N, CA, C, O and the ligand as a Tripos MOL2 file, in Angstrom:
@<TRIPOS>MOLECULE
protein
  289   287    73     0     0
PROTEIN
NO_CHARGES

@<TRIPOS>ATOM
      1 N          18.6640  -45.8270  -75.8170 N.3       1 MET1
      2 CA         19.0850  -47.1090  -75.1410 C.3       1 MET1
      3 C          20.6130  -47.1960  -75.1340 C.2       1 MET1
      4 O          21.2980  -46.9140  -76.1180 O.2       1 MET1
      5 N          21.0780  -47.5860  -74.0110 N.am      2 LYS2
      6 CA         22.5460  -47.6840  -73.8840 C.3       2 LYS2
      7 C          23.0710  -48.8850  -74.6260 C.2       2 LYS2
      8 O          22.3720  -49.8740  -74.8470 O.2       2 LYS2
      9 N          24.2760  -48.7720  -74.9890 N.am      3 SER3
     10 CA         24.8870  -49.8860  -75.7080 C.3       3 SER3
     11 C          24.9930  -51.1200  -74.8000 C.2       3 SER3
     12 O          25.3260  -51.0190  -73.6190 O.2       3 SER3
     13 N          24.7160  -52.2140  -75.3510 N.am      4 ARG4
     14 CA         24.7440  -53.4610  -74.5340 C.3       4 ARG4
     15 C          26.1650  -53.8800  -74.3040 C.2       4 ARG4
     16 O          27.0420  -53.7010  -75.1500 O.2       4 ARG4
     17 N          26.3680  -54.4350  -73.1570 N.am      5 ARG5
     18 CA         27.7250  -54.9180  -72.8440 C.3       5 ARG5
     19 C          27.7330  -56.4220  -73.0560 C.2       5 ARG5
     20 O          26.9790  -57.1620  -72.4240 O.2       5 ARG5
     21 N          28.5800  -56.8480  -73.9360 N.am      6 ARG6
     22 CA         28.6530  -58.2600  -74.1930 C.3       6 ARG6
     23 C          29.6250  -58.8910  -73.2010 C.2       6 ARG6
     24 O          30.6180  -58.2870  -72.7950 O.2       6 ARG6
     25 N          29.3100  -60.0960  -72.8340 N.am      7 ARG7
     26 CA         30.1860  -60.7900  -71.9210 C.3       7 ARG7
     27 C          31.4710  -61.2260  -72.6250 C.2       7 ARG7
     28 O          32.5540  -61.1890  -72.0420 O.2       7 ARG7
     29 N          31.3400  -61.6250  -73.8450 N.am      8 GLN8
     30 CA         32.4940  -62.1140  -74.5660 C.3       8 GLN8
     31 C          32.6070  -61.3660  -75.8700 C.2       8 GLN8
     32 O          31.9500  -61.7190  -76.8500 O.2       8 GLN8
     33 N          33.4140  -60.3600  -75.8960 N.am      9 PRO9
     34 CA         33.5840  -59.6050  -77.1570 C.3       9 PRO9
     35 C          34.0910  -60.5220  -78.2740 C.2       9 PRO9
     36 O          34.8540  -61.4540  -78.0200 O.2       9 PRO9
     37 N          33.6840  -60.2650  -79.4510 N.am     10 PRO10
     38 CA         34.1220  -61.1250  -80.5700 C.3      10 PRO10
     39 C          35.6290  -60.9930  -80.8660 C.2      10 PRO10
     40 O          36.2760  -61.9280  -81.3370 O.2      10 PRO10
     41 N          36.1360  -59.8460  -80.5820 N.am     11 THR11
     42 CA         37.5670  -59.6710  -80.7890 C.3      11 THR11
     43 C          38.3430  -59.9860  -79.5140 C.2      11 THR11
     44 O          37.7480  -60.2230  -78.4630 O.2      11 THR11
     45 N          39.6160  -59.9870  -79.6040 N.am     12 ARG12
     46 CA         40.4270  -60.2820  -78.4350 C.3      12 ARG12
     47 C          40.1660  -59.1950  -77.3620 C.2      12 ARG12
     48 O          40.3400  -58.0040  -77.6190 O.2      12 ARG12
     49 N          39.7650  -59.6150  -76.2140 N.am     13 PRO13
     50 CA         39.4660  -58.6120  -75.1540 C.3      13 PRO13
     51 C          40.7200  -57.8870  -74.7110 C.2      13 PRO13
     52 O          41.8120  -58.4470  -74.6250 O.2      13 PRO13
     53 N          40.5040  -56.6140  -74.4350 N.am     14 LEU14
     54 CA         41.6130  -55.7980  -73.9770 C.3      14 LEU14
     55 C          41.3490  -55.2360  -72.6110 C.2      14 LEU14
     56 O          40.2000  -55.1690  -72.1750 O.2      14 LEU14
     57 N          42.3640  -54.8420  -71.9460 N.am     15 GLY15
     58 CA         42.2260  -54.1200  -70.7120 C.3      15 GLY15
     59 C          41.7110  -54.9490  -69.5650 C.2      15 GLY15
     60 O          42.0260  -56.1320  -69.4340 O.2      15 GLY15
     61 N          40.9200  -54.3110  -68.7420 N.am     16 ARG16
     62 CA         40.5830  -54.9580  -67.4600 C.3      16 ARG16
     63 C          39.7030  -56.1490  -67.6040 C.2      16 ARG16
     64 O          39.8100  -57.0950  -66.8240 O.2      16 ARG16
     65 N          38.8320  -56.1380  -68.5770 N.am     17 VAL17
     66 CA         38.0190  -57.2920  -68.7670 C.3      17 VAL17
     67 C          38.8480  -58.5050  -69.0910 C.2      17 VAL17
     68 O          38.5820  -59.5980  -68.5900 O.2      17 VAL17
     69 N          39.8550  -58.3220  -69.9280 N.am     18 ALA18
     70 CA         40.7380  -59.4230  -70.2600 C.3      18 ALA18
     71 C          41.4340  -59.9280  -69.0410 C.2      18 ALA18
     72 O          41.8070  -61.1000  -68.9790 O.2      18 ALA18
     73 N          41.6200  -59.0760  -68.0680 N.am     19 SER19
     74 CA         42.3550  -59.4920  -66.8800 C.3      19 SER19
     75 C          41.5370  -60.4230  -66.0130 C.2      19 SER19
     76 O          42.0510  -60.9770  -65.0410 O.2      19 SER19
     77 N          40.3110  -60.5980  -66.3370 N.am     20 HIS20
     78 CA         39.4790  -61.5360  -65.5530 C.3      20 HIS20
     79 C          39.7640  -62.9710  -66.0030 C.2      20 HIS20
     80 O          39.4990  -63.9240  -65.2700 O.2      20 HIS20
     81 N          40.2910  -63.1100  -67.1810 N.am     21 PHE21
     82 CA         40.4610  -64.4500  -67.7460 C.3      21 PHE21
     83 C          41.9370  -64.7930  -67.9570 C.2      21 PHE21
     84 O          42.7880  -63.9270  -68.1580 O.2      21 PHE21
     85 N          42.1830  -66.0550  -67.9030 N.am     22 THR22
     86 CA         43.5200  -66.5150  -68.2530 C.3      22 THR22
     87 C          43.6490  -66.6110  -69.7820 C.2      22 THR22
     88 O          42.6740  -66.4080  -70.5060 O.2      22 THR22
     89 N          44.8010  -66.9080  -70.2390 N.am     23 ARG23
     90 CA         45.0080  -67.0780  -71.6840 C.3      23 ARG23
     91 C          44.1000  -68.2130  -72.1970 C.2      23 ARG23
     92 O          43.6630  -68.1940  -73.3470 O.2      23 ARG23
     93 N          43.8360  -69.1560  -71.3660 N.am     24 GLU24
     94 CA         43.0310  -70.3000  -71.7900 C.3      24 GLU24
     95 C          41.5480  -69.9550  -71.8380 C.2      24 GLU24
     96 O          40.7380  -70.7410  -72.3300 O.2      24 GLU24
     97 N          41.1920  -68.7720  -71.3250 N.am     25 GLY25
     98 CA         39.8060  -68.3530  -71.3670 C.3      25 GLY25
     99 C          39.0050  -68.7410  -70.1420 C.2      25 GLY25
    100 O          37.7880  -68.5620  -70.1140 O.2      25 GLY25
    101 N          39.6750  -69.2710  -69.1280 N.am     26 THR26
    102 CA         38.9850  -69.5640  -67.8930 C.3      26 THR26
    103 C          39.1590  -68.4020  -66.9140 C.2      26 THR26
    104 O          40.1160  -67.6310  -66.9840 O.2      26 THR26
    105 N          38.2180  -68.3140  -66.0230 N.am     27 ALA27
    106 CA         38.2370  -67.2060  -65.0840 C.3      27 ALA27
    107 C          39.4030  -67.3720  -64.1090 C.2      27 ALA27
    108 O          39.7130  -68.4800  -63.6720 O.2      27 ALA27
    109 N          40.0230  -66.2790  -63.7870 N.am     28 LYS28
    110 CA         41.0940  -66.3400  -62.7830 C.3      28 LYS28
    111 C          40.5190  -66.4490  -61.3950 C.2      28 LYS28
    112 O          39.3430  -66.1720  -61.1580 O.2      28 LYS28
    113 N          41.3620  -66.8520  -60.5000 N.am     29 THR29
    114 CA         40.9700  -66.8350  -59.0680 C.3      29 THR29
    115 C          40.6680  -65.3930  -58.6500 C.2      29 THR29
    116 O          41.4290  -64.4650  -58.9240 O.2      29 THR29
    117 N          39.5440  -65.2490  -57.9870 N.am     30 ALA30
    118 CA         39.1500  -63.9500  -57.5180 C.3      30 ALA30
    119 C          39.2590  -63.8580  -56.0000 C.2      30 ALA30
    120 O          38.9500  -64.8090  -55.2810 O.2      30 ALA30
    121 N          39.6910  -62.7290  -55.5400 N.am     31 TYR31
    122 CA         39.8080  -62.4820  -54.1230 C.3      31 TYR31
    123 C          38.8890  -61.3350  -53.7520 C.2      31 TYR31
    124 O          38.7330  -60.3710  -54.5010 O.2      31 TYR31
    125 N          38.2870  -61.4600  -52.5830 N.am     32 ARG32
    126 CA         37.3060  -60.4760  -52.2160 C.3      32 ARG32
    127 C          37.9150  -59.1390  -51.7880 C.2      32 ARG32
    128 O          37.2880  -58.0870  -51.9120 O.2      32 ARG32
    129 N          39.1200  -59.2010  -51.2950 N.am     33 THR33
    130 CA         39.8200  -57.9640  -50.8660 C.3      33 THR33
    131 C          41.2140  -57.9310  -51.4620 C.2      33 THR33
    132 O          41.7790  -58.9460  -51.8690 O.2      33 THR33
    133 N          41.7270  -56.7450  -51.4910 N.am     34 GLN34
    134 CA         43.1040  -56.5810  -52.0010 C.3      34 GLN34
    135 C          44.0900  -57.3130  -51.0950 C.2      34 GLN34
    136 O          45.0870  -57.8760  -51.5470 O.2      34 GLN34
    137 N          43.7690  -57.2840  -49.7780 N.am     35 ALA35
    138 CA         44.6680  -57.9320  -48.8410 C.3      35 ALA35
    139 C          44.7760  -59.4220  -49.1410 C.2      35 ALA35
    140 O          45.8600  -60.0000  -49.0590 O.2      35 ALA35
    141 N          43.6670  -60.0320  -49.4830 N.am     36 GLU36
    142 CA         43.7230  -61.4690  -49.8150 C.3      36 GLU36
    143 C          44.5130  -61.7080  -51.0880 C.2      36 GLU36
    144 O          45.2890  -62.6590  -51.1820 O.2      36 GLU36
    145 N          44.3090  -60.8390  -52.0630 N.am     37 ALA37
    146 CA         45.0260  -60.9550  -53.3060 C.3      37 ALA37
    147 C          46.5440  -60.7740  -53.0740 C.2      37 ALA37
    148 O          47.3760  -61.5000  -53.6180 O.2      37 ALA37
    149 N          46.8550  -59.7710  -52.2410 N.am     38 ALA38
    150 CA         48.2540  -59.4820  -51.9460 C.3      38 ALA38
    151 C          48.8890  -60.6430  -51.2230 C.2      38 ALA38
    152 O          50.0580  -60.9530  -51.4520 O.2      38 ALA38
    153 N          48.1240  -61.3020  -50.3360 N.am     39 SER39
    154 CA         48.6900  -62.4710  -49.6270 C.3      39 SER39
    155 C          49.0010  -63.5740  -50.5960 C.2      39 SER39
    156 O          50.0470  -64.2170  -50.5120 O.2      39 SER39
    157 N          48.0650  -63.7980  -51.5430 N.am     40 ALA40
    158 CA         48.2770  -64.8300  -52.5160 C.3      40 ALA40
    159 C          49.5010  -64.5020  -53.4320 C.2      40 ALA40
    160 O          50.2830  -65.3790  -53.8000 O.2      40 ALA40
    161 N          49.6130  -63.2530  -53.7590 N.am     41 ALA41
    162 CA         50.7400  -62.8340  -54.5780 C.3      41 ALA41
    163 C          52.0360  -63.0310  -53.8280 C.2      41 ALA41
    164 O          53.0320  -63.4570  -54.4110 O.2      41 ALA41
    165 N          52.0380  -62.7390  -52.5910 N.am     42 GLN42
    166 CA         53.2470  -62.9190  -51.8050 C.3      42 GLN42
    167 C          53.5990  -64.3720  -51.6580 C.2      42 GLN42
    168 O          54.7700  -64.7490  -51.7040 O.2      42 GLN42
    169 N          52.5960  -65.1780  -51.4820 N.am     43 LEU43
    170 CA         52.7890  -66.6390  -51.3690 C.3      43 LEU43
    171 C          53.4000  -67.1520  -52.6760 C.2      43 LEU43
    172 O          54.3390  -67.9480  -52.6620 O.2      43 LEU43
    173 N          52.8690  -66.6990  -53.7750 N.am     44 ALA44
    174 CA         53.4220  -67.1480  -55.0720 C.3      44 ALA44
    175 C          54.8810  -66.7510  -55.1980 C.2      44 ALA44
    176 O          55.7240  -67.5070  -55.6800 O.2      44 ALA44
    177 N          55.1450  -65.5290  -54.7440 N.am     45 TRP45
    178 CA         56.5370  -65.0470  -54.8300 C.3      45 TRP45
    179 C          57.4270  -65.8840  -53.9140 C.2      45 TRP45
    180 O          58.5420  -66.2370  -54.2970 O.2      45 TRP45
    181 N          56.9560  -66.2030  -52.7240 N.am     46 THR46
    182 CA         57.7120  -66.9850  -51.7770 C.3      46 THR46
    183 C          57.9800  -68.3740  -52.3220 C.2      46 THR46
    184 O          59.0920  -68.8940  -52.2300 O.2      46 THR46
    185 N          56.9420  -68.9630  -52.8920 N.am     47 LEU47
    186 CA         57.0600  -70.3710  -53.3660 C.3      47 LEU47
    187 C          57.8340  -70.4830  -54.6300 C.2      47 LEU47
    188 O          58.6720  -71.3740  -54.7710 O.2      47 LEU47
    189 N          57.5770  -69.5940  -55.5620 N.am     48 SER48
    190 CA         58.1470  -69.8070  -56.8860 C.3      48 SER48
    191 C          58.8920  -68.5810  -57.4440 C.2      48 SER48
    192 O          59.3910  -68.6020  -58.5690 O.2      48 SER48
    193 N          58.9560  -67.5200  -56.6340 N.am     49 GLY49
    194 CA         59.6840  -66.3700  -57.0960 C.3      49 GLY49
    195 C          59.0290  -65.6060  -58.2170 C.2      49 GLY49
    196 O          59.6680  -64.8000  -58.8930 O.2      49 GLY49
    197 N          57.7540  -65.8630  -58.4110 N.am     50 VAL50
    198 CA         57.0190  -65.1770  -59.4580 C.3      50 VAL50
    199 C          56.4820  -63.8340  -58.9030 C.2      50 VAL50
    200 O          55.7970  -63.7880  -57.8810 O.2      50 VAL50
    201 N          56.8110  -62.7930  -59.5950 N.am     51 GLU51
    202 CA         56.3420  -61.4910  -59.1210 C.3      51 GLU51
    203 C          55.0080  -61.1540  -59.7550 C.2      51 GLU51
    204 O          54.8830  -61.0230  -60.9730 O.2      51 GLU51
    205 N          54.0130  -61.0180  -58.8860 N.am     52 LEU52
    206 CA         52.6570  -60.7310  -59.3470 C.3      52 LEU52
    207 C          52.1510  -59.4200  -58.7670 C.2      52 LEU52
    208 O          52.5670  -58.9730  -57.6980 O.2      52 LEU52
    209 N          51.2590  -58.8410  -59.5000 N.am     53 ASN53
    210 CA         50.6110  -57.6520  -58.9310 C.3      53 ASN53
    211 C          49.1350  -57.9190  -58.7030 C.2      53 ASN53
    212 O          48.5830  -58.9100  -59.1820 O.2      53 ASN53
    213 N          48.5130  -57.0260  -57.9700 N.am     54 THR54
    214 CA         47.1040  -57.1900  -57.6870 C.3      54 THR54
    215 C          46.3560  -56.0790  -58.4040 C.2      54 THR54
    216 O          46.8810  -54.9800  -58.5850 O.2      54 THR54
    217 N          45.1480  -56.3670  -58.8040 N.am     55 TYR55
    218 CA         44.3200  -55.3470  -59.4600 C.3      55 TYR55
    219 C          42.8720  -55.6870  -59.2510 C.2      55 TYR55
    220 O          42.4860  -56.8440  -59.0830 O.2      55 TYR55
    221 N          42.0880  -54.6410  -59.2680 N.am     56 ARG56
    222 CA         40.6600  -54.8120  -59.1180 C.3      56 ARG56
    223 C          40.0650  -55.0200  -60.4920 C.2      56 ARG56
    224 O          40.4550  -54.3880  -61.4740 O.2      56 ARG56
    225 N          39.1060  -55.9310  -60.5260 N.am     57 CYS57
    226 CA         38.5490  -56.3670  -61.8190 C.3      57 CYS57
    227 C          37.2340  -55.6460  -62.0610 C.2      57 CYS57
    228 O          36.3630  -55.5960  -61.1930 O.2      57 CYS57
    229 N          37.1100  -55.0890  -63.2570 N.am     58 ASP58
    230 CA         35.8660  -54.4420  -63.6000 C.3      58 ASP58
    231 C          34.7940  -55.4330  -63.9990 C.2      58 ASP58
    232 O          33.6210  -55.0840  -64.1330 O.2      58 ASP58
    233 N          35.2000  -56.6420  -64.1830 N.am     59 TYR59
    234 CA         34.2430  -57.6780  -64.6280 C.3      59 TYR59
    235 C          33.5030  -58.2920  -63.4700 C.2      59 TYR59
    236 O          32.2790  -58.4120  -63.4970 O.2      59 TYR59
    237 N          34.2370  -58.6800  -62.4580 N.am     60 CYS60
    238 CA         33.6120  -59.3460  -61.3010 C.3      60 CYS60
    239 C          33.7060  -58.5310  -60.0100 C.2      60 CYS60
    240 O          33.1790  -58.9310  -58.9720 O.2      60 CYS60
    241 N          34.3850  -57.3840  -60.0890 N.am     61 PHE61
    242 CA         34.4870  -56.4630  -58.9560 C.3      61 PHE61
    243 C          35.1980  -57.0890  -57.7660 C.2      61 PHE61
    244 O          34.9870  -56.7040  -56.6160 O.2      61 PHE61
    245 N          36.0290  -58.0460  -58.0690 N.am     62 GLN62
    246 CA         36.8800  -58.5890  -57.0310 C.3      62 GLN62
    247 C          38.3290  -58.3320  -57.4570 C.2      62 GLN62
    248 O          38.5920  -57.5750  -58.3920 O.2      62 GLN62
    249 N          39.2570  -58.9780  -56.7540 N.am     63 TRP63
    250 CA         40.6340  -58.7270  -56.9930 C.3      63 TRP63
    251 C          41.2740  -59.9730  -57.6070 C.2      63 TRP63
    252 O          40.9130  -61.1030  -57.2780 O.2      63 TRP63
    253 N          42.2230  -59.7410  -58.5010 N.am     64 HIS64
    254 CA         42.9580  -60.8190  -59.0950 C.3      64 HIS64
    255 C          44.4590  -60.5240  -58.9300 C.2      64 HIS64
    256 O          44.8600  -59.3950  -58.6450 O.2      64 HIS64
    257 N          45.2360  -61.5270  -59.1090 N.am     65 ILE65
    258 CA         46.6710  -61.3410  -59.1960 C.3      65 ILE65
    259 C          47.1390  -61.8040  -60.5590 C.2      65 ILE65
    260 O          46.5490  -62.7020  -61.1620 O.2      65 ILE65
    261 N          48.1810  -61.1970  -61.0290 N.am     66 GLY66
    262 CA         48.6730  -61.5640  -62.3490 C.3      66 GLY66
    263 C          50.0930  -61.0950  -62.5680 C.2      66 GLY66
    264 O          50.6230  -60.2930  -61.7990 O.2      66 GLY66
    265 N          50.7000  -61.5990  -63.6180 N.am     67 LYS67
    266 CA         52.0260  -61.1300  -63.9460 C.3      67 LYS67
    267 C          51.9750  -59.7010  -64.3720 C.2      67 LYS67
    268 O          50.9220  -59.1720  -64.7270 O.2      67 LYS67
    269 N          53.1210  -59.0820  -64.3330 N.am     68 ARG68
    270 CA         53.1770  -57.6580  -64.6030 C.3      68 ARG68
    271 C          53.1860  -57.3590  -66.0550 C.2      68 ARG68
    272 O          53.9980  -56.5680  -66.5330 O.2      68 ARG68
    273 N          52.2830  -57.9880  -66.7770 N.am     69 TYR69
    274 CA         52.1240  -57.6840  -68.1780 C.3      69 TYR69
    275 C          50.7000  -57.3410  -68.4060 C.2      69 TYR69
    276 O          49.7970  -58.0150  -67.9100 O.2      69 TYR69
    277 N          50.4880  -56.2950  -69.1540 N.am     70 ARG70
    278 CA         49.1060  -55.9470  -69.4700 C.3      70 ARG70
    279 C          48.4410  -56.9940  -70.3200 C.2      70 ARG70
    280 O          47.2200  -57.1510  -70.3220 O.2      70 ARG70
    281 N          49.2470  -57.6790  -71.0180 N.am     71 ASP71
    282 CA         48.7390  -58.5830  -72.0420 C.3      71 ASP71
    283 C          48.5230  -60.0000  -71.5040 C.2      71 ASP71
    284 O          48.5740  -60.9730  -72.2570 O.2      71 ASP71
    285 N          48.2910  -60.0990  -70.2450 N.am     72 ASP72
    286 CA         48.1890  -61.4300  -69.6920 C.3      72 ASP72
    287 C          46.8790  -62.1070  -70.0420 C.2      72 ASP72
    288 O          46.6480  -63.2480  -69.6410 O.2      72 ASP72
    289 ZN         37.4370  -60.6100  -62.4360 Zn       73 ZN73
@<TRIPOS>BOND
     1     1     2 1
     2     2     3 1
     3     3     4 2
     4     3     5 am
     5     5     6 1
     6     6     7 1
     7     7     8 2
     8     7     9 am
     9     9    10 1
    10    10    11 1
    11    11    12 2
    12    11    13 am
    13    13    14 1
    14    14    15 1
    15    15    16 2
    16    15    17 am
    17    17    18 1
    18    18    19 1
    19    19    20 2
    20    19    21 am
    21    21    22 1
    22    22    23 1
    23    23    24 2
    24    23    25 am
    25    25    26 1
    26    26    27 1
    27    27    28 2
    28    27    29 am
    29    29    30 1
    30    30    31 1
    31    31    32 2
    32    31    33 am
    33    33    34 1
    34    34    35 1
    35    35    36 2
    36    35    37 am
    37    37    38 1
    38    38    39 1
    39    39    40 2
    40    39    41 am
    41    41    42 1
    42    42    43 1
    43    43    44 2
    44    43    45 am
    45    45    46 1
    46    46    47 1
    47    47    48 2
    48    47    49 am
    49    49    50 1
    50    50    51 1
    51    51    52 2
    52    51    53 am
    53    53    54 1
    54    54    55 1
    55    55    56 2
    56    55    57 am
    57    57    58 1
    58    58    59 1
    59    59    60 2
    60    59    61 am
    61    61    62 1
    62    62    63 1
    63    63    64 2
    64    63    65 am
    65    65    66 1
    66    66    67 1
    67    67    68 2
    68    67    69 am
    69    69    70 1
    70    70    71 1
    71    71    72 2
    72    71    73 am
    73    73    74 1
    74    74    75 1
    75    75    76 2
    76    75    77 am
    77    77    78 1
    78    78    79 1
    79    79    80 2
    80    79    81 am
    81    81    82 1
    82    82    83 1
    83    83    84 2
    84    83    85 am
    85    85    86 1
    86    86    87 1
    87    87    88 2
    88    87    89 am
    89    89    90 1
    90    90    91 1
    91    91    92 2
    92    91    93 am
    93    93    94 1
    94    94    95 1
    95    95    96 2
    96    95    97 am
    97    97    98 1
    98    98    99 1
    99    99   100 2
   100    99   101 am
   101   101   102 1
   102   102   103 1
   103   103   104 2
   104   103   105 am
   105   105   106 1
   106   106   107 1
   107   107   108 2
   108   107   109 am
   109   109   110 1
   110   110   111 1
   111   111   112 2
   112   111   113 am
   113   113   114 1
   114   114   115 1
   115   115   116 2
   116   115   117 am
   117   117   118 1
   118   118   119 1
   119   119   120 2
   120   119   121 am
   121   121   122 1
   122   122   123 1
   123   123   124 2
   124   123   125 am
   125   125   126 1
   126   126   127 1
   127   127   128 2
   128   127   129 am
   129   129   130 1
   130   130   131 1
   131   131   132 2
   132   131   133 am
   133   133   134 1
   134   134   135 1
   135   135   136 2
   136   135   137 am
   137   137   138 1
   138   138   139 1
   139   139   140 2
   140   139   141 am
   141   141   142 1
   142   142   143 1
   143   143   144 2
   144   143   145 am
   145   145   146 1
   146   146   147 1
   147   147   148 2
   148   147   149 am
   149   149   150 1
   150   150   151 1
   151   151   152 2
   152   151   153 am
   153   153   154 1
   154   154   155 1
   155   155   156 2
   156   155   157 am
   157   157   158 1
   158   158   159 1
   159   159   160 2
   160   159   161 am
   161   161   162 1
   162   162   163 1
   163   163   164 2
   164   163   165 am
   165   165   166 1
   166   166   167 1
   167   167   168 2
   168   167   169 am
   169   169   170 1
   170   170   171 1
   171   171   172 2
   172   171   173 am
   173   173   174 1
   174   174   175 1
   175   175   176 2
   176   175   177 am
   177   177   178 1
   178   178   179 1
   179   179   180 2
   180   179   181 am
   181   181   182 1
   182   182   183 1
   183   183   184 2
   184   183   185 am
   185   185   186 1
   186   186   187 1
   187   187   188 2
   188   187   189 am
   189   189   190 1
   190   190   191 1
   191   191   192 2
   192   191   193 am
   193   193   194 1
   194   194   195 1
   195   195   196 2
   196   195   197 am
   197   197   198 1
   198   198   199 1
   199   199   200 2
   200   199   201 am
   201   201   202 1
   202   202   203 1
   203   203   204 2
   204   203   205 am
   205   205   206 1
   206   206   207 1
   207   207   208 2
   208   207   209 am
   209   209   210 1
   210   210   211 1
   211   211   212 2
   212   211   213 am
   213   213   214 1
   214   214   215 1
   215   215   216 2
   216   215   217 am
   217   217   218 1
   218   218   219 1
   219   219   220 2
   220   219   221 am
   221   221   222 1
   222   222   223 1
   223   223   224 2
   224   223   225 am
   225   225   226 1
   226   226   227 1
   227   227   228 2
   228   227   229 am
   229   229   230 1
   230   230   231 1
   231   231   232 2
   232   231   233 am
   233   233   234 1
   234   234   235 1
   235   235   236 2
   236   235   237 am
   237   237   238 1
   238   238   239 1
   239   239   240 2
   240   239   241 am
   241   241   242 1
   242   242   243 1
   243   243   244 2
   244   243   245 am
   245   245   246 1
   246   246   247 1
   247   247   248 2
   248   247   249 am
   249   249   250 1
   250   250   251 1
   251   251   252 2
   252   251   253 am
   253   253   254 1
   254   254   255 1
   255   255   256 2
   256   255   257 am
   257   257   258 1
   258   258   259 1
   259   259   260 2
   260   259   261 am
   261   261   262 1
   262   262   263 1
   263   263   264 2
   264   263   265 am
   265   265   266 1
   266   266   267 1
   267   267   268 2
   268   267   269 am
   269   269   270 1
   270   270   271 1
   271   271   272 2
   272   271   273 am
   273   273   274 1
   274   274   275 1
   275   275   276 2
   276   275   277 am
   277   277   278 1
   278   278   279 1
   279   279   280 2
   280   279   281 am
   281   281   282 1
   282   282   283 1
   283   283   284 2
   284   283   285 am
   285   285   286 1
   286   286   287 1
   287   287   288 2
@<TRIPOS>SUBSTRUCTURE
     1 MET1         2 RESIDUE 1 A MET
     2 LYS2         6 RESIDUE 1 A LYS
     3 SER3        10 RESIDUE 1 A SER
     4 ARG4        14 RESIDUE 1 A ARG
     5 ARG5        18 RESIDUE 1 A ARG
     6 ARG6        22 RESIDUE 1 A ARG
     7 ARG7        26 RESIDUE 1 A ARG
     8 GLN8        30 RESIDUE 1 A GLN
     9 PRO9        34 RESIDUE 1 A PRO
    10 PRO10       38 RESIDUE 1 A PRO
    11 THR11       42 RESIDUE 1 A THR
    12 ARG12       46 RESIDUE 1 A ARG
    13 PRO13       50 RESIDUE 1 A PRO
    14 LEU14       54 RESIDUE 1 A LEU
    15 GLY15       58 RESIDUE 1 A GLY
    16 ARG16       62 RESIDUE 1 A ARG
    17 VAL17       66 RESIDUE 1 A VAL
    18 ALA18       70 RESIDUE 1 A ALA
    19 SER19       74 RESIDUE 1 A SER
    20 HIS20       78 RESIDUE 1 A HIS
    21 PHE21       82 RESIDUE 1 A PHE
    22 THR22       86 RESIDUE 1 A THR
    23 ARG23       90 RESIDUE 1 A ARG
    24 GLU24       94 RESIDUE 1 A GLU
    25 GLY25       98 RESIDUE 1 A GLY
    26 THR26      102 RESIDUE 1 A THR
    27 ALA27      106 RESIDUE 1 A ALA
    28 LYS28      110 RESIDUE 1 A LYS
    29 THR29      114 RESIDUE 1 A THR
    30 ALA30      118 RESIDUE 1 A ALA
    31 TYR31      122 RESIDUE 1 A TYR
    32 ARG32      126 RESIDUE 1 A ARG
    33 THR33      130 RESIDUE 1 A THR
    34 GLN34      134 RESIDUE 1 A GLN
    35 ALA35      138 RESIDUE 1 A ALA
    36 GLU36      142 RESIDUE 1 A GLU
    37 ALA37      146 RESIDUE 1 A ALA
    38 ALA38      150 RESIDUE 1 A ALA
    39 SER39      154 RESIDUE 1 A SER
    40 ALA40      158 RESIDUE 1 A ALA
    41 ALA41      162 RESIDUE 1 A ALA
    42 GLN42      166 RESIDUE 1 A GLN
    43 LEU43      170 RESIDUE 1 A LEU
    44 ALA44      174 RESIDUE 1 A ALA
    45 TRP45      178 RESIDUE 1 A TRP
    46 THR46      182 RESIDUE 1 A THR
    47 LEU47      186 RESIDUE 1 A LEU
    48 SER48      190 RESIDUE 1 A SER
    49 GLY49      194 RESIDUE 1 A GLY
    50 VAL50      198 RESIDUE 1 A VAL
    51 GLU51      202 RESIDUE 1 A GLU
    52 LEU52      206 RESIDUE 1 A LEU
    53 ASN53      210 RESIDUE 1 A ASN
    54 THR54      214 RESIDUE 1 A THR
    55 TYR55      218 RESIDUE 1 A TYR
    56 ARG56      222 RESIDUE 1 A ARG
    57 CYS57      226 RESIDUE 1 A CYS
    58 ASP58      230 RESIDUE 1 A ASP
    59 TYR59      234 RESIDUE 1 A TYR
    60 CYS60      238 RESIDUE 1 A CYS
    61 PHE61      242 RESIDUE 1 A PHE
    62 GLN62      246 RESIDUE 1 A GLN
    63 TRP63      250 RESIDUE 1 A TRP
    64 HIS64      254 RESIDUE 1 A HIS
    65 ILE65      258 RESIDUE 1 A ILE
    66 GLY66      262 RESIDUE 1 A GLY
    67 LYS67      266 RESIDUE 1 A LYS
    68 ARG68      270 RESIDUE 1 A ARG
    69 TYR69      274 RESIDUE 1 A TYR
    70 ARG70      278 RESIDUE 1 A ARG
    71 ASP71      282 RESIDUE 1 A ASP
    72 ASP72      286 RESIDUE 1 A ASP
    73 ZN73       289 GROUP 0 **** ****
């Protein structure tokens, strides 16, 4: 039997799964395509000068944007 995948690991999540959630533990906004995520990232940059990157999420298989820190 394969190892079960827990939705919420007991320890601090690392890597791409962690990228699905904000620091507060709520799910981030998900975009269906990279283009949508990129548009949102560009809008954020335009409005507030925040530089965000886009990445595909292994958790929900959609796209998120986030700061350029792995530890977000
Ligand atoms: Zn996700």
